[in-house]
Structure formats: structure tokens, C-alpha cells
C-alpha positions, -999 to 999 in steps of 0.1 A, spaced: -521 -446 -30 -508 -422 -4 -474 -440 -1 -469 -434 -36 -478 -397 -34 -451 -391 -6 -422 -402 -27 -404 -371 -44 -400 -372 -83 -363 -367 -91 -357 -343 -122 -332 -356 -146 -306 -333 -163 -323 -311 -190 -360 -314 -177 -376 -282 -168 -407 -279 -147 -430 -247 -146 -458 -244 -120 -484 -219 -130 -508 -201 -106 -538 -221 -116 -518 -255 -108 -511 -261 -144 -478 -280 -146 -456 -278 -176 -428 -304 -180 -404 -297 -209 -375 -317 -220 -355 -331 -250 -385 -351 -264 -412 -324 -261 -435 -306 -237 -463 -319 -216 -490 -302 -196 -511 -314 -165 -538 -295 -146 -534 -306 -109 -564 -304 -84 -564 -273 -64 -563 -292 -32 -530 -308 -40 -499 -284 -36 -470 -290 -60 -435 -276 -54 -399 -281 -63 -375 -288 -35 -336 -297 -39 -342 -306 -76 -372 -328 -68 -410 -323 -74 -430 -327 -41 -467 -330 -39 -486 -324 -6 -522 -331 5 -541 -308 30 -558 -336 49 -560 -375 54 -594 -378 37 -596 -409 12 -603 -385 -17 -570 -363 -10 -550 -396 -5 -562 -409 -40 -554 -376 -57 -521 -374 -41 -511 -407 -54 -527 -400 -89 -509 -368 -96 -477 -379 -84 -479 -409 -108 -492 -386 -138 -461 -362 -131 -436 -390 -129 -448 -403 -162 -445 -369 -177 -409 -364 -164 -399 -398 -176 -416 -392 -211 -398 -360 -219 -366 -373 -207 -366 -409 -220 -400 -416 -239 -421 -444 -239 -424 -473 -265 -450 -500 -273 -444 -528 -296 -474 -549 -311 -473 -580 -331 -497 -590 -359 -504 -627 -356 -523 -644 -386 -519 -653 -422 -519 -624 -444 -518 -599 -417 -498 -568 -427 -490 -534 -413 -476 -504 -433 -468 -470 -419 -464 -440 -443 -458 -407 -423 -487 -405 -398 -508 -432 -414 -510 -468 -406 -525 -493 -430 -535 -526 -416 -546 -556 -436 -562 -578 -408 -583 -603 -428 -613 -581 -432 -627 -572 -469 -609 -540 -468 -577 -524 -453 -579 -502 -423 -563 -469 -425 -556 -451 -391 -543 -415 -390 -522 -413 -359 -516 -380 -337 -483 -361 -345 -469 -367 -311 -464 -404 -320 -436 -418 -341 -445 -452 -357 -425 -478 -375 -435 -510 -390 -413 -539 -395 -420 -570 -417 -394 -598 -419 -397 -630 -439 -408 -658 -414 -418 -636 -387 -449 -617 -375 -452 -580 -387 -445 -556 -358 -456 -522 -350 -435 -500 -328 -449 -466 -314 -427 -441 -295 -440 -410 -278 -433 -387 -247 -470 -390 -237 -477 -425 -220 -515 -419 -219 -516 -410 -256 -494 -439 -269 -511 -463 -247 -547 -452 -259 -536 -456 -295 -520 -489 -288 -554 -501 -272 -572 -487 -304 -551 -507 -328 -554 -539 -306 -591 -535 -305 -594 -538 -343 -585 -576 -342 -582 -588 -306 -564 -621 -301 -586 -650 -302 -580 -680 -277 -581 -709 -301 -556 -702 -327 -541 -670 -312 -547 -648 -342 -550 -611 -337 -530 -580 -327 -510 -585 -294 -486 -566 -275 -450 -580 -277 -443 -604 -247 -480 -609 -240 -492 -643 -231 -525 -655 -249 -543 -681 -229 -551 -708 -254 -582 -731 -252 -586 -766 -266 -609 -767 -295 -639 -791 -303 -615 -820 -312 -601 -822 -277 -635 -829 -263 -640 -863 -280 
């Protein structure tokens, strides 16, 4: 992780970084504001328009924290400037998704529909085209939050290996198994 920590984070145009005394980093840009508390052992500074992180020693713990916080801050900078998008597909007969405001209603073959209330930081869109699988598109500045919500949605009906039915990420390959009929 130490090689990751050594590389500086370039600040794009319009992104502002504020470093408080208690190592609370605030990154703000056109898509929002994100906060991250950094371990007191890691020093964070701004040099020549780049965020630079330094560690006090070569201990394994300091090397790991160095790379971790560099990655988290890089994700924050990218999030407030460009944002993160995750697309998911619903594969299965009768599977539907409908978003109204911050509520996502899913019909996944259970006896009832599932309604999820999403955090206000996430923008969600659903698309249902004739002959294609319904898709869910989530966009946010916070990579951790949008990834966690996508994992929660996927956990409601994971793709199964025999028919491939379930919720999968766009472009994800599902390893398929041969059923009982292939054994004979």
C-alpha cells in the first residue's frame, strides 16, 4: 500500500480542500461536499495544487494507513468533481424496478414488492424497455455510499448459477453451472 500512498492527488479545477486542526479533511466541488477523518499519525498537506500524504515511520501499520487514506481522499476528489455511477440489471421473468423520488420499489418474484428508501445523496433512475432487462442506475459523489446501497440491492436477489436469474451489476459475468439434465 505504501506505493499508492506516495503518489500525490491532483486537484481538478473547482475542487476545494480544507484541512482542519483535528485532521478532518473537507473536499467540496460542483457535486457536493464530503468529509473524512484521517488518523493523527498521517500528515496531510497541499503542495503545488496536489494533496500529499506523509507517514512518520516505515511500520506496517503506517504503510497501510498511508495507502488507505490516499485512496479514500482520491475517491473523494473524483466524487465531488465527476461522481460515481453504478448500473444494475434485473434478470428474471416479471422482475421490475420503479423509482419515485428517493424510493425504489422492486418486484423480485416474492409474494410482496420490496420498497427501499435511499439516502438523499444518491440520485436513482430506472429504465424498463420492451424486450430488455430492467436497469437501475445510481449516481452519487460518495463512492462508499453508492457501493453499499448497490450491494444491499443486489443482496435482495443474488444471481443464481443455474438460470442466471437475479440482480447483477452491468457487465458482471455469472458463472453458470450445468443442471441435473447434463449429468445423465
